C-alpha positions in Angstrom: 59.3 62.9 69.4 62.7 63.5 70.9 64.0 66.9 72.0 65.6 69.1 69.3 69.4 68.6 69.2 70.2 72.3 68.3 70.6 74.7 71.3 67.5 76.8 71.9 67.7 80.3 70.5 66.0 83.5 71.6 62.3 84.0 71.6 61.4 86.7 69.0 58.5 88.7 67.7 58.2 86.2 64.8 57.7 83.4 67.3 54.7 85.3 68.8 53.2 85.7 65.3 53.9 82.0 64.5 52.2 80.8 67.6 49.2 83.1 67.2 48.8 82.4 63.5 48.9 78.6 64.2 46.2 79.1 66.8 44.1 81.2 64.5 44.4 78.7 61.7 43.3 75.9 63.9 40.4 77.9 65.3 39.3 79.0 61.8 38.8 75.4 60.9 36.3 75.2 63.8 34.2 78.3 63.3 31.0 76.3 63.1 31.6 74.7 66.5 30.0 75.8 69.8 32.8 77.6 71.6 30.8 77.9 74.8 31.8 74.4 75.9 34.3 73.9 78.7 38.0 74.3 77.7 39.7 71.2 78.9 40.1 71.2 82.7 39.5 74.9 83.1 36.5 76.7 84.7 36.3 78.8 81.5 34.6 77.9 78.2 36.5 77.9 74.9 35.3 81.4 73.9 36.5 82.9 77.3 39.8 81.0 77.0 40.5 82.5 73.5 39.6 85.9 74.9 42.0 85.3 77.7 44.8 84.5 75.2 44.1 87.7 73.4 43.9 89.7 76.6 47.3 88.4 77.7 48.9 89.3 74.4 47.3 92.8 74.7 48.4 93.4 78.3 51.9 92.1 77.7 52.2 94.6 74.8 50.8 97.3 77.1 53.5 96.7 79.7 56.1 97.5 77.1 54.3 100.5 75.6 55.0 103.4 77.9 58.3 105.3 77.5 59.0 104.5 81.1 57.4 101.0 81.6 56.2 100.3 85.2 58.5 98.2 87.4 56.1 98.0 90.4 52.7 97.2 88.8 50.6 96.8 85.7 49.7 99.6 83.2 46.2 100.4 84.7 43.9 99.2 81.9 40.4 98.6 83.4 39.3 95.0 83.5 36.3 93.0 84.8 34.9 89.5 85.1 31.7 89.0 83.2 30.7 86.1 85.4 32.2 84.9 88.7 34.2 82.0 87.2 35.3 83.9 84.1 38.8 85.3 83.6 39.3 89.0 84.4 39.8 90.8 81.1 40.5 94.1 79.5 39.8 92.9 76.0 36.6 91.2 74.8 35.3 90.3 71.4 31.9 91.5 70.3 29.7 88.3 70.5 27.6 89.6 67.6 30.6 89.0 65.3 30.8 85.4 66.2 33.8 83.0 66.4 35.4 84.6 63.3 35.4 88.0 65.0 37.1 86.5 68.1 39.8 85.1 65.9 40.4 88.5 64.4 40.7 89.9 68.0 43.3 87.2 68.8 45.4 88.0 65.7 45.2 91.7 66.3 46.4 91.3 69.9 49.2 89.0 68.8 50.3 91.7 66.3 50.3 94.3 69.0 52.7 92.2 71.1 54.9 91.3 68.2 55.2 95.0 67.3 56.2 96.1 70.8 58.7 93.2 71.2 60.3 94.1 67.9 60.6 97.8 68.6 61.4 97.9 72.3 65.1 98.1 73.2 66.4 94.9 74.8 67.6 96.7 78.0 64.0 97.7 78.8 62.3 96.0 81.8 58.7 96.0 82.8 56.7 94.5 85.7 55.3 91.0 85.7 54.2 89.2 88.8 56.8 86.4 88.0 59.7 88.9 87.6 60.5 92.0 85.7 60.9 91.0 82.1 62.6 92.2 79.0 61.0 92.2 75.5 62.1 88.6 74.9 60.5 87.6 78.2 57.2 89.1 77.3 57.4 87.4 73.8 58.0 84.1 75.5 55.1 84.6 77.9 52.8 85.4 75.0 53.9 82.3 73.2 53.4 80.1 76.3 50.0 81.5 77.0 49.0 80.9 73.4 50.3 77.4 73.2 49.1 76.0 76.5 45.7 77.6 76.5 45.2 76.4 72.9 45.8 73.0 74.4 42.8 73.6 76.7 40.7 74.9 73.8 41.6 72.1 71.5 40.6 69.6 74.2 37.2 71.3 74.5 36.6 71.4 70.8 38.1 67.9 70.1 40.9 69.3 67.8 44.4 68.2 67.4 47.1 70.7 68.6 50.8 70.0 68.7 53.0 73.1 68.4 56.5 73.2 66.8 59.0 71.4 69.0 61.8 74.0 68.5 59.4 76.8 69.5 58.5 74.9 72.7 62.1 74.3 73.4 62.9 78.0 73.1 60.2 79.2 75.5 60.9 76.4 77.9 64.6 77.5 78.0 63.6 81.1 78.5 60.9 80.8 81.1 61.4 77.4 82.8 65.2 77.0 83.3 64.8 74.2 85.8 62.6 72.0 83.5 64.2 68.9 82.1 65.8 69.3 78.7 66.1 65.7 77.7 62.3 65.2 77.2 59.9 66.1 74.5 59.6 69.9 74.5 55.9 70.1 74.1 55.2 67.4 76.8 57.7 69.3 79.1 55.9 72.6 78.5 52.6 71.0 79.4 54.1 69.5 82.5 55.7 72.8 83.5 52.3 74.5 83.4 50.5 71.9 85.3 48.9 70.2 82.4 50.6 66.9 81.9 52.9 64.2 83.2 56.5 63.3 82.5 58.1 60.0 83.3 59.8 60.1 86.6 58.4 63.5 87.5 55.6 64.2 89.9 52.7 66.3 88.4 52.9 70.0 89.2 49.9 71.4 91.1 51.6 74.8 91.6 54.0 76.3 89.1 55.4 79.6 87.8 57.8 80.8 85.2 60.9 83.0 85.4 60.2 86.3 83.7 63.4 87.9 84.7 66.4 87.4 82.3 68.7 84.6 83.4 71.6 86.9 84.1 69.5 89.0 86.5 67.9 86.2 88.5 68.7 85.8 92.2 70.7 82.6 92.9 68.5 79.8 94.1 69.1 78.9 97.7 67.9 75.6 99.2 65.8 76.0 102.3 
């Protein structure tokens, strides 16, 4: 599939919901599977990875929630790891409610982030380790976390997962401004997050996105 020809637009609250709903729909078709199998190449199992997606959506919403969002750290929700290799989380699903309960947690956390993105003024900035971000930046982060970690989950559960190319192009444009724009957007997003290869490009073993809006980024200086 070739890259979309239309220029990428902004990443919105609706994009967050679209990504999360697509993930939830795919997972709902696999409720009878064992989600305690490894998620792709991660050290986490599929259950933990879906919890991680939900937790990211929740904590990104939390960064935008205070009237004066923090610029020097995270809103101090408590978090812990429930085993040494597991992700550190503030949000977990009740295991007694099974896979369907975890999907509900995922959708709820996606709705939290979408609500904060849609109601937070665009001039607001909040801390992220990859740069102080605006509401659009947090929306894009939530979309990327959902898309690429669902790639991991889909690999673990032997499911097909290919997100909308235009959505991939928008989040690539917002968070990965140095990524190629003449390649398939989904393949490029996987490459940019260390999960795939692109012709003529070396695999990335270390990567980061740019949370700060483009007009506020410091100019890149070659060493």
